C-alpha positions as CSV (number, residue, x, y, z in Angstrom):
1,M,-15.7,-81.8,-2.3
2,P,-12.7,-80.2,-1.0
3,P,-12.6,-79.6,2.9
4,K,-14.0,-76.5,4.3
5,K,-11.7,-73.6,5.1
6,K,-11.4,-73.3,8.8
7,F,-9.0,-70.1,8.6
8,A,-8.7,-67.5,6.0
9,R,-5.5,-67.0,4.2
10,E,-4.6,-63.9,5.9
11,Q,-5.1,-65.5,9.3
12,I,-2.4,-68.2,8.3
13,V,-0.1,-65.6,6.9
14,D,-0.5,-63.6,10.0
15,A,0.6,-66.6,12.2
16,A,3.6,-67.4,9.9
17,F,4.4,-63.8,10.1
18,E,4.5,-63.8,14.0
19,I,6.9,-67.0,13.8
20,A,9.3,-65.2,11.2
21,K,9.2,-62.0,13.3
22,T,10.8,-63.6,16.5
23,E,12.4,-66.7,15.1
24,G,13.2,-65.8,11.4
25,I,11.8,-66.7,8.0
26,G,13.5,-70.0,7.9
27,S,11.6,-71.1,11.0
28,I,8.3,-71.1,9.2
29,T,7.0,-74.7,9.0
30,I,3.2,-75.7,8.5
31,R,3.4,-77.6,11.8
32,K,4.6,-74.5,13.7
33,V,1.9,-72.3,11.8
34,A,-0.8,-74.9,12.6
35,E,0.4,-75.0,16.3
36,K,0.2,-71.1,16.6
37,L,-3.4,-71.4,15.3
38,G,-4.3,-74.1,17.5
39,S,-5.1,-76.2,14.6
40,S,-4.1,-79.5,12.7
41,I,-1.9,-78.8,9.4
42,A,-5.0,-79.6,7.1
43,P,-6.4,-76.1,7.1
44,I,-3.0,-74.7,6.0
45,Y,-2.9,-77.0,3.2
46,V,-6.2,-76.2,2.0
47,N,-4.9,-72.7,1.6
48,F,-1.6,-73.1,0.5
49,E,0.2,-75.8,-1.6
50,D,3.2,-75.9,0.5
51,V,5.5,-74.0,2.9
52,D,7.3,-72.3,0.1
53,E,3.8,-70.7,-1.1
54,L,3.1,-69.5,2.5
55,V,6.7,-68.1,2.9
56,R,6.1,-66.1,-0.4
57,E,3.0,-64.7,1.2
58,V,4.7,-63.5,4.3
59,I,7.6,-61.9,2.1
60,H,4.8,-59.9,0.3
61,K,3.3,-59.0,3.6
62,I,6.7,-57.7,4.6
63,A,7.2,-55.9,1.4
64,D,3.9,-54.1,1.8
65,M,4.8,-53.3,5.5
66,S,8.1,-51.9,4.2
67,R,6.3,-49.7,1.5
68,D,3.9,-48.5,4.0
69,M,6.6,-47.4,6.4
70,L,8.3,-45.6,3.9
71,M,4.9,-43.8,2.5
72,R,3.9,-43.1,6.2
73,H,6.8,-40.8,6.8
74,A,7.6,-39.7,3.3
75,T,9.3,-36.3,3.1
76,G,10.2,-36.2,-0.5
77,D,13.9,-36.6,0.2
78,P,14.5,-40.2,-1.1
79,F,17.9,-40.8,1.0
80,R,16.3,-39.8,4.0
81,D,12.9,-41.4,3.6
82,I,14.7,-44.8,2.6
83,G,17.1,-44.7,5.3
84,L,14.6,-43.8,8.1
85,A,12.3,-46.7,6.9
86,S,15.2,-49.0,6.7
87,L,16.1,-48.2,10.2
88,R,12.6,-48.4,11.6
89,F,12.3,-51.8,10.1
90,A,15.5,-52.8,11.5
91,K,14.8,-51.8,15.0
92,E,11.1,-53.1,14.9
93,Y,11.8,-56.4,13.1
94,P,15.5,-57.1,13.8
95,A,15.0,-60.9,13.1
96,L,13.3,-60.3,9.7
97,F,15.9,-57.6,8.7
98,R,18.8,-60.0,9.4
99,D,17.0,-62.8,7.5
100,L,16.2,-60.5,4.4
101,V,19.4,-58.3,4.2
102,M,22.3,-60.0,5.9
103,K,21.8,-63.7,4.5
104,P,21.7,-64.7,1.0
105,N,18.0,-65.4,-0.2
106,P,15.8,-65.2,-3.0
107,H,13.4,-63.0,-1.3
108,M,14.9,-59.5,-2.2
109,Q,14.8,-60.0,-6.1
110,D,12.5,-56.9,-6.7
111,Y,14.7,-54.6,-4.7
112,D,16.8,-53.7,-7.7
113,N,13.4,-52.7,-9.5
114,E,12.7,-50.3,-6.7
115,M,16.0,-48.9,-7.1
116,G,15.3,-48.3,-10.7
117,I,12.3,-46.3,-9.3
118,L,14.3,-44.3,-7.0
119,L,16.9,-43.6,-9.8
120,E,13.9,-41.9,-11.9
121,Q,13.0,-39.8,-8.8
122,M,16.6,-38.6,-8.6
123,K,16.7,-37.7,-12.1
124,R,13.8,-35.2,-11.3
125,D,15.4,-33.9,-8.3
126,P,16.7,-30.2,-8.9
127,Q,19.5,-30.8,-6.5
128,L,20.7,-33.6,-8.7
129,D,20.6,-31.8,-11.9
130,G,23.7,-32.4,-14.1
131,F,24.6,-35.9,-12.9
132,T,24.6,-38.6,-15.6
133,G,22.5,-41.9,-15.0
134,E,25.6,-43.5,-14.2
135,E,26.8,-41.0,-11.7
136,L,23.3,-41.0,-10.0
137,R,23.5,-44.8,-9.7
138,T,27.0,-44.5,-7.9
139,I,25.6,-41.9,-5.7
140,L,22.5,-44.1,-4.8
141,L,24.7,-47.0,-4.2
142,K,26.8,-45.0,-1.7
143,M,23.7,-43.9,0.1
144,R,22.4,-47.5,0.2
145,I,25.7,-48.8,1.6
146,F,25.7,-46.2,4.3
147,Q,22.0,-46.7,5.2
148,L,22.4,-50.3,5.4
149,G,25.4,-50.2,7.6
150,L,23.7,-47.9,9.9
151,S,20.3,-50.2,9.9
152,V,22.6,-53.3,10.4
153,M,23.9,-51.6,13.5
154,A,20.6,-50.7,14.7
155,A,19.1,-54.3,14.1
156,N,22.0,-55.7,16.2
157,G,22.1,-53.3,18.9
158,L,25.5,-51.5,18.1
159,L,24.5,-48.0,17.8
160,P,25.6,-45.7,20.7
161,E,23.2,-45.5,23.6
162,H,22.5,-41.9,23.2
163,T,21.1,-42.3,19.6
164,D,17.5,-41.4,18.7
165,E,15.7,-40.7,15.7
166,A,16.9,-37.0,15.4
167,W,20.6,-38.5,15.7
168,E,19.8,-40.9,13.1
169,I,18.4,-38.2,10.8
170,G,21.3,-36.1,11.3
171,M,23.5,-39.0,10.3
172,L,21.7,-39.6,7.2
173,D,21.4,-36.0,6.0
174,S,25.1,-35.6,6.8
175,A,26.0,-38.6,4.8
176,A,23.9,-37.7,2.1
177,A,25.6,-34.1,1.9
178,D,29.0,-35.7,2.1
179,V,28.3,-38.1,-0.8
180,L,26.7,-35.2,-3.1
181,T,29.6,-32.9,-2.1
182,A,32.1,-35.4,-3.0
183,A,30.2,-36.3,-6.3
184,R,30.1,-32.6,-7.3
185,L,33.8,-32.0,-6.6
186,R,34.7,-35.1,-8.5
187,K,32.7,-33.9,-11.4
188,K,34.1,-30.3,-11.3
189,G,37.5,-31.8,-11.2
190,A,36.9,-34.0,-14.4
191,R,35.8,-31.0,-16.1
192,E,38.7,-28.9,-15.4
């Protein structure tokens, strides 16, 4: 008969998340999680085959949190929404942000799928009417580059001291307007 589970999977994932939040994802070990729970390693192995399975569950929790951040403050403007969610995540969880965004890792594989969803939303946006799929991909990439740079600065404490969320929204909106204006001018110049 298998040993009785002392902790629910969710409790173990939460403990591993707490470690990742402060020390980074690479710091998750079965022993550290057991220590955090005040337990031996046995209950963790009852719930998870190995540390990789546990890390995958932590990544899943982080992805759910990110989606929740995005949905909680959704305005309908994908550039602003993604940018603000990224900034909030970078400021609230800088160690996780650096691990997921600034280091090569297998954890962000689904990100490109989510970009496909955004492209579909962009195709329905009347402001973006007339752009080809390739042009929309380029616009999205440019916005992604900008918002990622802004988020990296936030995660590393490199933004000017006077910044607040209103300033960040202004930066995101102005960058989006600049990218769209440049894309329209380029398109218009190509037709002439």
